[in-house]
N, C-alpha and C positions, 0 to 999 in steps of 0.2 A: 208179422211175427206172431206165432201162437204162444199163449201164456197159460200155464196150468198152476193152480194153487193147491197145495196140500196143507190143510188146516189141522194141526195136531198130527204128528208123525204116526201115532198109534191108531189114528182114526182109519176106518176102512174105506170111507168115501172120499173121493177127490173131486172138488169143484173145478170145472174148466171154464176159462174165460178166453175167448178168442175174438179178435176184432171182426165184426160183421157176422159172428156165428149165429145161425138161426136157432130159435128156441131159447135164447138167453132170458133169464128171469130178471125182470126189472122191479124196482122198488115202487110200483104203482099203488100199492096198498097204503102208502103213506100219504094222507091228505095234506096238501099245503096249509100253511098257517093262515091263509085267507082263501075265500071262495073264488076271488077273481084277481089273480096276480097281475101286476102291472109290468108291461114290457118297457124297459128303459135301457138305452145304450146297447141294445142287442141281446139282453137277457131278461129273464123274469124275476120279479121280486115281490115279496109281501111286506117289505119295509115301507114306512112313510118317507118317501124320498125327500119331500120338502122339509120335513122335520130333521132328516139326516143332514141336509145341507145347513140348516140353522145350527145344529150341534157343532158343525165346523171341524170336527176332528174324529179320528178313530185310532186306537192303539192296539197293535198286534203283538202278542208274545209268541215266539216260535223258536224251535231248536235248529231250524235250517240256517245255512250260512247267511250272515247279515247282508252281504252284497247282493245275494240272490233274492232275499226277501224284499229288499229295497227296489230291485228291478221289477218284481211283480207288483208291489205297491205303487210304483211309478205309473204302471199301466192303469191302475185304478184311479190314480190322481188325474190322469189325462181325461178320463171319462167324467170325473167329478172334482173339478179344480176347487170347488168350495169346501171340500172336506180334506183336511190335512192328515194324511195317513202316516203314522209313525210305527216303528218296530223296536222291539227289545229282543236281543239274542242271548240265549243261555242254553245249557244242557237241560234236558227234560226234567231231571230230578230237581234241579235248581229252580226252574220255572214253576214246578208244582209247589215247592215250598214257598216261593214268593207270592203266588196267588193265594195260597191258604192264609199266609200272614196278612195280606192286604184285606181279604174278606173278613178275617177274624178281628181285625182292628178297625173295621168300617172305613177303610181308606183304599177302596178299589181304584186302581189306575188302569187296569187292563179292560179292554172291551171284547176282543176276540182272541181266543186261546188255541194254540196248537201244541200238542204233545205227541211224542213218538212212542208212548207206552199206553196202550188202551186200558191197562189195569188201573192206571192213575186217572184216566178220563172217567172210567166207570166209578171210581171212588168219588170223584168230584160230582158226578151225576147223582150218586146216592146221597151225598151231603147237600144236594140242592145248590151247588155252586154254579152249575151250568143251567142255562135257561132252555126250555123246550122251544125249538124253532124249526119246524119242518119246512125247509127251503123248497121252493118250486123246482130247483135243480135236481132234486133227488129222483125225479122221474127218469133221468138219464143214467142212473147208476145201476150196475149189475149187482145182484144180491149175493155177494161173495164175502160175507163177514167183514164189510167195510164201514159199518155204522153201528150206532148204539142200539140197544134194545130197551124200550121201544125207540123207533127212529126219531131223529130230531134233536137229540142232545149233542151228538158229535157225529161227524162223517169224515171219512178219509179224504184229504186233499191230495194225497199222493202215496204211492208205494215206494218205500225206501229200502233198497236191497244192499247187501254186503257180501263180499267175496274175497278171494285171494287176489291181491294186486302186487306185482313185482316190477322191478326196474329191468327192462329188456336188455339194457347195455351191460349190466353188472351181474345178472343171474348166472351166466355161464351155461354149461351143457345140462341137459336133463332138468328143465324147469318143472315145478310141480304141476300136476294135471288133475289132482283130486285133493280132497281135504285130508285124506289119510297119508298123502305124500309128505305132509308137513312134519309130522312127528318123527323124530330121529334123524332129520336132515342136519348134518353138522354145520352146513352153511348158515343156518338160522339160529344157532345157539349163541348164548352170551349177549343178550340184549340187542339182537339183530332183527327181531320180529316184533311187530307192534299190534296192540289191541286198543280197545276203549275202556274207560273206567266204568264203574257200576252205575254212574248217573246217566249213562247212555241207554235209551230204550232200545236202540238197534243192537247194542251189545247183549242186552237181556234176551232179545229174540234169537240172536245167533247162538248164544249159550244153550238155550232151551231146545232149539230145533236140532242142533248137532249132538247134544247129549241124548236126545230121544232117538236119533238115528244110529249113533255109534256106541252109546253108553256113556256114563259120566266120566269114565276113565280117559276118554278122548281128551278131555280138558285137564283133569286133575293129575294125569300121568303123562300123556303124550305131549300136549302143548305146554304143560308146566315144566317139562324137561328141557324146553328151549330157553327158559328164563326170559320170557318176553317182557316188554315195557308197555305201559298203558298211558293214554292221553285223553284229553277232553275233546279235542278237535281233529277232524280229518286233515286240516291244514298242517298241523304239527306232524302227523303221520307221513303225509305225502311230501312235505318239504324235506324230511329226513330221508325218505326213500329216493327222491330225485337227487339229493345231495350225496348219497352213498353211505350215509350213516347206518341205515337199516337195509336189510336184504329183501324183506317181505312185509306187507301189511296183511295180517290174518283177518282183521276186521277192516276191509277196505271198502268204504262206502262208494258204490258205483257212481252215484251222481257227483260225488266229490272228485273221483278219479277222472271223470269225463271233463271236468273243468281244467284239469292239468293236461290231458291228452290233446284237448283242443288248442292249447298253447304250445304244443310240440313236445311235451314231456314224454320220455321213452318208457311209458308204463303199459303193462299188459294186464287186462282185466280178464280173469278166468271165470268161465261158466261151467262148473263141475256138473257131470251128468247126474250125480246124486241130488243136486238141487242147490238153490241159492237162498240162504236165509233172508227174510224180509220182515219189516214191521210196517204198520200203517200209521202215518201221521194223521191224527184226527183233529178237526177244527170245529169249534163250537162257540156260542155266544155266552159270555159270563152274565149271570143273572143280575148282578149288581153293577153292570157296566155303566160308566158315566155317560156314554154315548150309545144308547141302546139301538136307535134306529140306524145309525151309521154302522154299528156292529153287524146288524142283520143284512144291510146292503152289501157290506164287504164279504160276508159269508156267501151270499147269493152269487156274487161275482166270482169268488174263488172256486165254487163248485159248478159253475156254468161251463159249457163247452168252451166259450171264449176264455174264461179264467183258467181252465185246465190246460188249454193249449199254451197259454202264457207260462204256466208252472212247468210244463214239460220242456218248453224252450229255455227258460231261464234257470230252472232248478234241476233239470235232467231227471225228474221223477217219472215213474210209470203211472199213468192215470187209471183210476178204477172205472172211469166211464168207458163204454164200449164204442163211442164215436170219436175217440181221441187216439191218435197214433202214438206208438212208443217213441222214446227219444231217438233222434236220427243217427247219432254217433255213439250209441251205446256199445257197439261191437258185439252185440248179442247174436247168437245163432238163430236159426229159423224158429226153433222151439226152446222155450225156457221154462223150467219148473221152479216156482218159488215156494219156499218152505215158510209157512206162516204159523206161528204158535196158536194154540187154542187159548185165546185171551181170557175166556171165562174161568179157566183153571190156573192161569198164570199168577194170580194174586197170592196163591198159597205157595208159590215156588220162589219168591224173591229172597227169603232168608237162605235157602239152599244155594241160590245163585251167588249171593254175597259171600257165603262161606267157601264155596268152590273157587271164587275169584281170589280170595286170599291165598289159597293153595297155588293157583295158577301163577300169581305174581310173586310168590315166595314171601308173603307178609306174615 
């Protein structure tokens, strides 16, 4: 499957990333945190492995589904049974606030942090909340706006995409085929279409890319006219969709929908020709982490080929690495265009997003 990334809809250049594509630019200019990385359990690390084992624990904060997080951490635990890996799940905005509070009160509990909003990761980088740790795994990453500048503060552990998802059994004739098909469709009016709340980094990305593509009226007039509902979790969205309460998920997280289709749920995942909005979930080490070596070791595992294959299998994310295949059951066509925001400019757009979302939800 070929994948193209459009970073910032107004941008003239489009970065292409295809599996096995010749001439792909790698992040080889980033020197690892140590001169001689150690190979352990099939991947390279600059962490002090023995010190990590003595620390005995590592705590991950991430917005991904908790069951899927635990499945990934279970693989890490199999490799390092001396290190008890634990996870805390919440939406990106809530995790950001929790980490800031912990750091500001000198009571840091988190070791390794994942957020789905790179503007918040950049903010934590500027505030020196994130530690600089250039993982040896970065040598395998394509340079497509998937990591911090400079490298080493955070790196994407997966591409999270969202699209239109509907119930095949209840949609009836003429299902939507594009984003523009949603507005004005009487079937979806009156709290029959779902979105995410403003705490979702993926919702922020979808709002920005489609507003850039079609104009802000796409949201404030077209989607607002449907009187949609918003939730914190894709589980809430897809449970309602499968149960017949809703007709369509406008922000239908693809990785979440795949979890349902694999269990036999009659959901259709749409891949519009205009593109599929996506965000990058970035992972980094917290500077005041109580288990710093275990945190580094976990990051190295998550970004390695071995870790990425586990994430693709368990979490259904698309990997930024060029040596890891796309999710097997994504239902994606041969070629997919992902719409990725220009995250360096997104920080100034949050207030507009929040104001637009009040209009969209009729608040």
